[in-house]
MARDO-552233 format. One record per residue (C-alpha): residue number from 1; residue in one letter; x, y, z. Coordinates in Angstrom, 2 decimals. Layout:
- seq|type|xx|yy|zz
- NUM|a|X|Y|Z $
...
This chain:
- seq|type|xx|yy|zz
- 1|x|4.96|114.99|134.48 $
- 2|x|6.06|112.86|131.53 $
- 3|x|3.47|111.83|129.00 $
- 4|x|0.59|113.42|130.92 $
- 5|x|2.00|116.90|130.30 $
- 6|x|2.86|116.14|126.69 $
- 7|x|1.20|117.89|123.82 $
- 8|x|-1.33|115.12|123.25 $
- 9|x|-2.89|114.77|126.71 $
- 10|x|-1.63|117.83|128.59 $
- 11|x|-5.14|118.81|129.72 $
- 12|x|-5.36|115.62|131.77 $
- 13|x|-2.94|117.21|134.24 $
- 14|x|-5.87|119.33|135.50 $
- 15|x|-8.05|117.44|138.00 $
- 16|x|-11.41|118.98|137.15 $
- 17|x|-10.88|118.53|133.43 $
- 18|x|-10.05|114.85|133.99 $
- 19|x|-13.28|114.39|135.98 $
- 20|x|-15.28|116.17|133.31 $
- 21|x|-13.65|114.01|130.63 $
- 22|x|-14.44|110.76|132.45 $
- 23|x|-18.04|111.83|132.97 $
- 24|x|-18.39|112.79|129.32 $
- 25|x|-16.87|109.51|128.15 $
- 26|x|-19.32|107.47|130.24 $
- 27|x|-22.32|109.63|129.34 $
- 28|x|-21.59|109.58|125.62 $
- 29|x|-20.90|105.82|125.77 $
- 30|x|-24.39|105.43|127.24 $
- 31|x|-25.85|107.53|124.43 $
- 32|x|-24.24|105.50|121.63 $
- 33|x|-25.10|102.23|123.34 $
- 34|x|-28.72|103.41|123.39 $
- 35|x|-28.60|104.43|119.72 $
- 36|x|-27.47|100.92|118.75 $
- 37|x|-29.72|99.01|121.16 $
- 38|x|-32.81|101.07|120.34 $
- 39|x|-32.20|100.83|116.61 $
- 40|x|-31.82|97.05|116.69 $
- 41|x|-34.84|96.64|118.99 $
- 42|x|-37.06|98.82|116.78 $
- 43|x|-35.95|97.02|113.61 $
- 44|x|-36.74|93.66|115.22 $
- 45|x|-40.13|94.92|116.38 $
- 46|x|-41.16|96.53|113.07 $
- 47|x|-38.75|95.37|110.31 $
- 48|x|-38.81|99.00|109.12 $
- 49|x|-35.88|101.36|108.58 $
- 50|x|-38.42|104.18|108.66 $
- 51|x|-39.33|103.27|112.24 $
- 52|x|-35.64|103.21|113.17 $
- 53|x|-35.31|106.66|111.62 $
- 54|x|-38.30|107.96|113.60 $
- 55|x|-36.93|106.76|116.95 $
- 56|x|-33.44|108.06|116.11 $
- 57|x|-35.04|111.37|115.12 $
- 58|x|-36.88|111.42|118.45 $
- 59|x|-33.56|111.13|120.33 $
- 60|x|-32.01|113.97|118.33 $
- 61|x|-35.08|116.18|117.84 $
- 62|x|-34.64|118.07|121.15 $
- 63|x|-31.45|119.57|119.74 $
- 64|x|-33.70|121.74|117.55 $
- 65|x|-35.34|123.42|120.54 $
- 66|x|-33.49|122.76|123.79 $
- 67|x|-29.87|123.94|123.11 $
- 68|x|-30.51|127.71|123.22 $
- 69|x|-32.29|127.24|126.56 $
- 70|x|-29.47|125.00|127.79 $
- 71|x|-26.96|127.63|126.69 $
- 72|x|-28.87|130.37|128.49 $
- 73|x|-28.96|128.32|131.73 $
- 74|x|-25.24|127.45|131.35 $
- 75|x|-24.47|131.18|131.26 $
- 76|x|-26.99|132.05|134.00 $
- 77|x|-26.24|129.33|136.59 $
- 78|x|-23.20|127.34|137.70 $
- 79|x|-22.27|125.15|134.75 $
- 80|x|-21.33|122.19|136.94 $
- 81|x|-24.79|122.17|138.55 $
- 82|x|-26.50|122.22|135.14 $
- 83|x|-24.34|119.26|134.12 $
- 84|x|-25.04|117.25|137.30 $
- 85|x|-28.79|117.80|136.95 $
- 86|x|-28.77|116.58|133.34 $
- 87|x|-26.95|113.36|134.26 $
- 88|x|-29.42|112.73|137.10 $
- 89|x|-32.32|112.94|134.65 $
- 90|x|-30.53|110.62|132.18 $
- 91|x|-29.99|108.10|134.97 $
- 92|x|-33.68|108.08|135.94 $
- 93|x|-34.79|107.69|132.32 $
- 94|x|-32.25|104.89|131.78 $
- 95|x|-33.66|102.81|134.62 $
- 96|x|-37.24|103.47|133.45 $
- 97|x|-36.39|102.22|129.95 $
- 98|x|-34.61|99.17|131.35 $
- 99|x|-37.67|98.25|133.42 $
- 100|x|-39.97|98.52|130.39 $
- 101|x|-37.72|96.36|128.22 $
- 102|x|-37.32|93.67|130.88 $
- 103|x|-41.12|93.76|131.28 $
- 104|x|-41.35|92.38|127.75 $
- 105|x|-44.08|94.60|126.36 $
- 106|x|-42.16|97.64|125.15 $
- 107|x|-43.83|99.65|122.38 $
- 108|x|-42.24|101.79|119.71 $
- 109|x|-44.13|104.86|120.90 $
- 110|x|-42.73|104.34|124.40 $
- 111|x|-39.22|104.14|122.99 $
- 112|x|-39.86|107.35|121.03 $
- 113|x|-41.09|109.29|124.08 $
- 114|x|-38.21|108.15|126.28 $
- 115|x|-35.81|108.98|123.43 $
- 116|x|-37.16|112.56|123.33 $
- 117|x|-36.72|112.96|127.08 $
- 118|x|-33.25|111.39|127.11 $
- 119|x|-32.20|113.52|124.14 $
- 120|x|-33.45|116.68|125.86 $
- 121|x|-31.41|115.97|128.97 $
- 122|x|-28.36|115.05|126.92 $
- 123|x|-28.57|118.40|125.15 $
- 124|x|-28.10|120.18|128.49 $
- 125|x|-25.15|117.88|129.20 $
- 126|x|-23.41|118.63|125.87 $
- 127|x|-23.95|122.38|126.06 $
- 128|x|-22.86|122.73|129.69 $
- 129|x|-19.79|120.55|129.09 $
- 130|x|-18.64|122.58|126.11 $
- 131|x|-19.13|125.84|128.01 $
- 132|x|-17.26|124.48|131.04 $
- 133|x|-14.16|123.09|129.29 $
- 134|x|-12.38|126.46|128.77 $
- 135|x|-12.90|127.28|132.46 $
- 136|x|-10.94|124.23|133.63 $
- 137|x|-7.63|124.70|131.80 $
- 138|x|-5.23|127.50|130.72 $
- 139|x|-6.05|129.10|127.38 $
- 140|x|-2.68|127.95|126.03 $
- 141|x|-3.88|124.33|125.91 $
- 142|x|-7.49|125.01|124.86 $
- 143|x|-7.03|123.22|121.51 $
- 144|x|-5.77|120.15|123.35 $
- 145|x|-8.64|120.19|125.86 $
- 146|x|-11.32|120.71|123.20 $
- 147|x|-9.97|117.86|121.08 $
- 148|x|-9.75|115.50|124.07 $
- 149|x|-13.30|116.41|125.05 $
- 150|x|-14.45|115.74|121.51 $
- 151|x|-12.83|112.30|121.73 $
- 152|x|-15.47|111.43|124.31 $
- 153|x|-18.27|112.35|121.89 $
- 154|x|-17.28|110.06|119.03 $
- 155|x|-14.63|107.84|120.59 $
- 156|x|-17.39|106.65|122.92 $
- 157|x|-18.94|104.92|119.90 $
- 158|x|-16.21|102.35|120.48 $
- 159|x|-16.83|101.98|124.22 $
- 160|x|-20.65|101.92|124.48 $
- 161|x|-21.48|99.67|121.50 $
- 162|x|-18.41|97.55|122.24 $
- 163|x|-19.57|96.72|125.75 $
- 164|x|-23.15|95.93|124.73 $
- 165|x|-22.20|93.89|121.62 $
- 166|x|-22.04|90.54|123.49 $
- 167|x|-25.13|91.49|125.53 $
- 168|x|-27.16|91.87|122.34 $
- 169|x|-26.84|88.13|121.74 $
- 170|x|-28.57|87.36|125.07 $
- 171|x|-32.25|86.46|125.41 $
- 172|x|-33.35|89.91|126.59 $
- 173|x|-32.14|93.25|125.16 $
- 174|x|-32.77|94.72|128.61 $
- 175|x|-29.18|94.07|129.71 $
- 176|x|-27.92|96.52|127.07 $
- 177|x|-30.19|99.24|128.38 $
- 178|x|-29.16|98.48|131.97 $
- 179|x|-25.49|99.00|131.09 $
- 180|x|-26.35|102.37|129.51 $
- 181|x|-28.12|103.44|132.71 $
- 182|x|-25.10|102.43|134.81 $
- 183|x|-22.87|104.55|132.54 $
- 184|x|-25.07|107.56|133.36 $
- 185|x|-24.73|106.76|137.05 $
- 186|x|-20.94|106.88|136.79 $
- 187|x|-21.12|110.22|134.93 $
- 188|x|-23.26|111.68|137.70 $
- 189|x|-20.87|110.56|140.45 $
- 190|x|-17.64|111.91|138.92 $
- 191|x|-19.14|115.17|137.64 $
- 192|x|-20.45|115.96|141.12 $
- 193|x|-16.80|116.00|142.30 $
- 194|x|-15.80|118.92|140.04 $
- 195|x|-14.79|121.91|142.18 $
- 196|x|-14.60|124.73|139.62 $
- 197|x|-17.51|127.18|139.85 $
- 198|x|-18.18|129.11|136.64 $
- 199|x|-21.06|130.94|134.99 $
- 200|x|-21.46|133.22|132.00 $
- 201|x|-22.43|136.87|131.80 $
- 202|x|-26.22|136.78|132.25 $
- 203|x|-27.53|138.90|135.08 $
- 204|x|-30.43|137.85|137.31 $
- 205|x|-33.69|138.93|135.71 $
- 206|x|-32.46|138.97|132.12 $
- 207|x|-35.01|137.24|129.89 $
- 208|x|-34.32|134.00|128.06 $
- 209|x|-35.13|135.52|124.68 $
- 210|x|-32.85|138.52|125.20 $
- 211|x|-30.02|136.25|126.33 $
- 212|x|-30.40|133.92|123.34 $
- 213|x|-30.69|136.94|121.05 $
- 214|x|-27.29|138.18|122.19 $
- 215|x|-25.74|134.87|121.15 $
- 216|x|-27.48|134.86|117.76 $
- 217|x|-26.44|138.45|117.08 $
- 218|x|-22.81|137.71|117.88 $
- 219|x|-22.73|134.71|115.54 $
- 220|x|-24.43|136.62|112.71 $
- 221|x|-22.04|139.58|112.94 $
- 222|x|-18.90|137.42|113.07 $
- 223|x|-18.23|136.38|109.47 $
- 224|x|-15.89|133.52|110.41 $
- 225|x|-18.31|132.05|112.95 $
- 226|x|-21.20|132.38|110.51 $
- 227|x|-19.40|130.52|107.73 $
- 228|x|-18.16|127.86|110.16 $
- 229|x|-21.71|127.22|111.36 $
- 230|x|-22.88|126.80|107.76 $
- 231|x|-20.04|124.42|106.90 $
- 232|x|-20.64|122.36|110.06 $
- 233|x|-24.38|122.12|109.30 $
- 234|x|-23.69|120.77|105.80 $
- 235|x|-21.06|118.35|107.13 $
- 236|x|-23.44|116.99|109.76 $
- 237|x|-26.32|116.70|107.31 $
- 238|x|-24.43|114.93|104.55 $
- 239|x|-21.76|112.85|106.30 $
- 240|x|-22.77|112.29|109.93 $
- 241|x|-26.47|111.41|109.70 $
- 242|x|-26.00|107.69|109.12 $
- 243|x|-27.17|106.13|112.40 $
- 244|x|-30.65|105.29|111.09 $
- 245|x|-29.06|103.54|108.09 $
- 246|x|-26.78|101.13|109.95 $
- 247|x|-29.36|98.54|111.12 $
- 248|x|-30.77|98.03|107.61 $
- 249|x|-27.30|98.26|106.03 $
- 250|x|-26.02|95.54|108.35 $
- 251|x|-29.08|93.36|107.77 $
- 252|x|-29.70|93.75|104.03 $
- 253|x|-26.41|94.89|102.42 $
- 254|x|-23.60|93.05|104.21 $
- 255|x|-26.04|90.54|105.77 $
- 256|x|-24.39|90.06|109.17 $
- 257|x|-27.42|90.75|111.37 $
- 258|x|-27.86|92.77|114.55 $
- 259|x|-24.32|92.43|115.90 $
- 260|x|-22.96|94.05|112.72 $
- 261|x|-24.44|97.38|113.85 $
- 262|x|-22.25|97.30|116.96 $
- 263|x|-19.17|96.37|114.94 $
- 264|x|-19.71|99.26|112.53 $
- 265|x|-20.37|101.76|115.33 $
- 266|x|-17.28|100.50|117.19 $
- 267|x|-15.19|101.02|114.05 $
- 268|x|-16.50|104.59|113.79 $
- 269|x|-15.56|105.12|117.43 $
- 270|x|-12.08|103.65|117.02 $
- 271|x|-11.36|105.87|114.04 $
- 272|x|-12.68|108.88|115.94 $
- 273|x|-10.52|108.20|118.98 $
- 274|x|-7.31|107.81|116.96 $
- 275|x|-7.96|110.90|114.84 $
- 276|x|-8.96|113.18|117.69 $
- 277|x|-5.97|112.15|119.79 $
- 278|x|-3.78|113.11|116.84 $
- 279|x|-5.61|116.43|116.40 $
- 280|x|-5.11|117.14|120.12 $
- 281|x|-1.34|117.25|119.55 $
- 282|x|-1.43|119.59|116.55 $
- 283|x|-0.91|123.14|117.80 $
- 284|x|0.22|124.83|114.58 $
- 285|x|-2.64|126.86|113.11 $
- 286|x|-1.53|126.40|109.49 $
- 287|x|-1.45|122.62|109.95 $
- 288|x|-4.89|122.66|111.62 $
- 289|x|-6.31|124.66|108.72 $
- 290|x|-5.03|122.17|106.17 $
- 291|x|-6.31|119.27|108.29 $
- 292|x|-9.74|120.91|108.29 $
- 293|x|-9.85|120.64|104.51 $
- 294|x|-8.40|117.10|104.37 $
- 295|x|-10.75|115.67|107.00 $
- 296|x|-13.73|117.23|105.24 $
- 297|x|-12.83|115.60|101.92 $
- 298|x|-12.17|112.20|103.51 $
- 299|x|-15.55|112.46|105.27 $
- 300|x|-17.25|112.39|101.88 $
- 301|x|-14.99|109.76|100.32 $
- 302|x|-15.36|107.37|103.26 $
- 303|x|-19.16|107.35|102.85 $
- 304|x|-18.68|106.19|99.26 $
- 305|x|-16.32|103.47|100.51 $
- 306|x|-18.93|102.21|102.97 $
- 307|x|-21.64|102.24|100.32 $
- 308|x|-19.44|100.13|98.01 $
- 309|x|-18.30|97.70|100.73 $
- 310|x|-18.92|94.03|99.75 $
- 311|x|-18.33|92.54|103.22 $
- 312|x|-18.19|93.24|106.94 $
- 313|x|-14.39|93.57|106.89 $
- 314|x|-14.39|96.29|104.23 $
- 315|x|-17.35|97.98|105.93 $
- 316|x|-15.45|98.14|109.21 $
- 317|x|-12.45|99.72|107.46 $
- 318|x|-14.71|102.28|105.77 $
- 319|x|-16.45|103.01|109.09 $
- 320|x|-13.05|103.54|110.73 $
- 321|x|-12.21|106.15|108.06 $
- 322|x|-15.62|107.76|108.55 $
- 323|x|-15.14|108.07|112.29 $
- 324|x|-11.62|109.44|111.97 $
- 325|x|-12.37|112.04|109.32 $
- 326|x|-15.71|113.20|110.71 $
- 327|x|-14.46|113.52|114.29 $
- 328|x|-11.21|115.19|113.22 $
- 329|x|-13.22|117.74|111.25 $
- 330|x|-15.62|118.38|114.14 $
- 331|x|-12.82|118.63|116.72 $
- 332|x|-11.09|121.33|114.68 $
- 333|x|-14.26|123.31|113.97 $
- 334|x|-15.38|123.10|117.59 $
- 335|x|-11.99|124.39|118.73 $
- 336|x|-12.36|127.30|116.31 $
- 337|x|-15.81|128.08|117.72 $
- 338|x|-14.45|128.05|121.28 $
- 339|x|-11.62|130.43|120.36 $
- 340|x|-14.07|132.79|118.66 $
- 341|x|-16.57|132.81|121.57 $
- 342|x|-16.25|135.25|124.51 $
- 343|x|-16.71|133.46|127.85 $
- 344|x|-19.66|135.66|128.82 $
- 345|x|-21.81|134.21|126.02 $
- 346|x|-19.99|130.93|125.36 $
- 347|x|-22.87|128.84|126.68 $
- 348|x|-25.35|130.50|124.34 $
- 349|x|-23.06|130.22|121.31 $
- 350|x|-22.49|126.54|122.07 $
- 351|x|-26.23|126.09|122.45 $
- 352|x|-26.83|127.64|119.04 $
- 353|x|-24.16|125.40|117.58 $
- 354|x|-25.90|122.36|119.07 $
- 355|x|-29.04|123.29|117.11 $
- 356|x|-26.82|123.60|114.09 $
- 357|x|-25.27|120.15|114.66 $
- 358|x|-27.90|118.01|116.36 $
- 359|x|-30.98|119.54|114.78 $
- 360|x|-29.58|118.97|111.32 $
- 361|x|-28.65|115.37|112.10 $
- 362|x|-32.08|114.69|113.59 $
- 363|x|-33.97|115.68|110.45 $
- 364|x|-31.60|114.04|107.99 $
- 365|x|-31.54|110.79|109.98 $
- 366|x|-35.33|110.69|109.71 $
- 367|x|-35.25|111.43|105.98 $
- 368|x|-32.47|108.87|105.39 $
- 369|x|-34.44|106.14|107.15 $
- 370|x|-37.49|106.80|104.98 $
- 371|x|-35.50|106.92|101.73 $
- 372|x|-33.54|103.77|102.67 $
- 373|x|-36.81|101.81|102.72 $
- 374|x|-37.35|102.90|99.10 $
- 375|x|-33.94|102.76|97.41 $
- 376|x|-31.76|100.94|99.95 $
- 377|x|-29.25|102.25|102.54 $
- 378|x|-26.21|101.81|100.27 $
- 379|x|-27.67|104.11|97.60 $
- 380|x|-28.47|106.73|100.25 $
- 381|x|-24.81|106.66|101.32 $
- 382|x|-23.68|107.15|97.70 $
- 383|x|-25.89|110.23|97.32 $
- 384|x|-24.76|111.78|100.61 $
- 385|x|-21.05|111.28|99.87 $
- 386|x|-21.25|112.77|96.38 $
- 387|x|-23.27|115.78|97.57 $
- 388|x|-20.78|116.63|100.30 $
- 389|x|-17.81|116.43|97.96 $
- 390|x|-19.62|118.91|95.71 $
- 391|x|-20.17|121.16|98.73 $
- 392|x|-16.45|121.11|99.49 $
- 393|x|-15.65|122.17|95.93 $
- 394|x|-18.00|125.13|96.37 $
- 395|x|-16.40|126.19|99.69 $
- 396|x|-13.09|126.72|97.91 $
- 397|x|-14.68|129.74|96.25 $
- 398|x|-15.47|131.36|99.64 $
- 399|x|-12.70|133.69|100.84 $
- 400|x|-13.34|133.20|104.56 $
- 401|x|-13.25|129.39|104.42 $
- 402|x|-10.39|129.31|101.94 $
- 403|x|-8.34|131.43|104.35 $
- 404|x|-9.12|129.01|107.19 $
- 405|x|-7.99|126.07|105.04 $
- 406|x|-4.74|127.85|104.18 $
- 407|x|-3.69|129.43|107.50 $
- 408|x|-6.09|128.43|110.27 $
- 409|x|-7.32|130.99|112.78 $
- 410|x|-5.23|134.14|113.24 $
- 411|x|-5.03|136.02|116.56 $
- 412|x|-6.74|139.03|115.01 $
- 413|x|-9.99|137.08|114.66 $
- 414|x|-10.14|136.01|118.30 $
- 415|x|-12.20|137.97|120.85 $
- 416|x|-10.19|140.08|123.27 $
């Protein structure tokens, strides 16, 4: 099959995975378009980075509470149906937001409430997608499929913000929100065409709390999973919680205005897409382990580069490095989590990991927005970058993580 069966995009040979990938790309593009458009709109309404942080927190806050429930439902019911339902809710909310913005009297509290609802639905989408991916392809190309799926999460920062960038210069910001809603509509239509039927190992009548407890117990007893979750939480907190900083950074540090936010987010997305496509073709476990360490270090260094950037051009380059290193790191760790998770409880483990990832980013985005109003967004970036580099030094003293850096994941650690 030529390039399509090559090591970089081999998973695209499978119809249902391709449909899932297209739906994820459109849905995540809508999400990042909303992050940019909402942030710019709130900053224009309030001139406050704190307010931007609050609305961004509102969009991410559901990932503190919802993921375990989403994981339970993804193991209890057909994963495709959970995914279709979540896109339908996102579509409805997208049109409601568009109508309010075009009406001309949108309030910050309305944006915050709709952000909570949209974020809740998106949490079901992320969890169900991650649980469904291994069911659509052979296990031999799981690393490739996971990396390609992760490209839709961060590579979509290039697509969504890129498409709305020219729209943000129009008289009404409503056009940007309309495009995001249409993205959700496309996701709904292609995801509904997936044929694979898969569920987890939850029997009818089993309680939510017992089901979630099984996932938590498994993670706690698996030393490798437990350390991975901790490392991912620190990475997300200290290197990936920058969305609330970009509007004020663009406006007050590099002084390029609203459109600069789109350019920076697009650069993050471009770097993510290139890096994850490369990671998708790396099958050697030793190489993946070493890449885990390298991408983690560059994640911290690239934040310092952005903080020190004197112009838009240098900021875009730094953002490209941020996107590449952060997404490469997350693609590798997510692949490790998938390999370490039995299919019967994969939805619940992915749900717990979403709390770990999204919940952490929600809180730190809020805190970063507040602190940026006091000391400036560039100084916040300096602090975050330095702290994460110190964290990476400390991880070298941990035997479990040091072994992962040196040799990747061995077959003996994978569930039978």
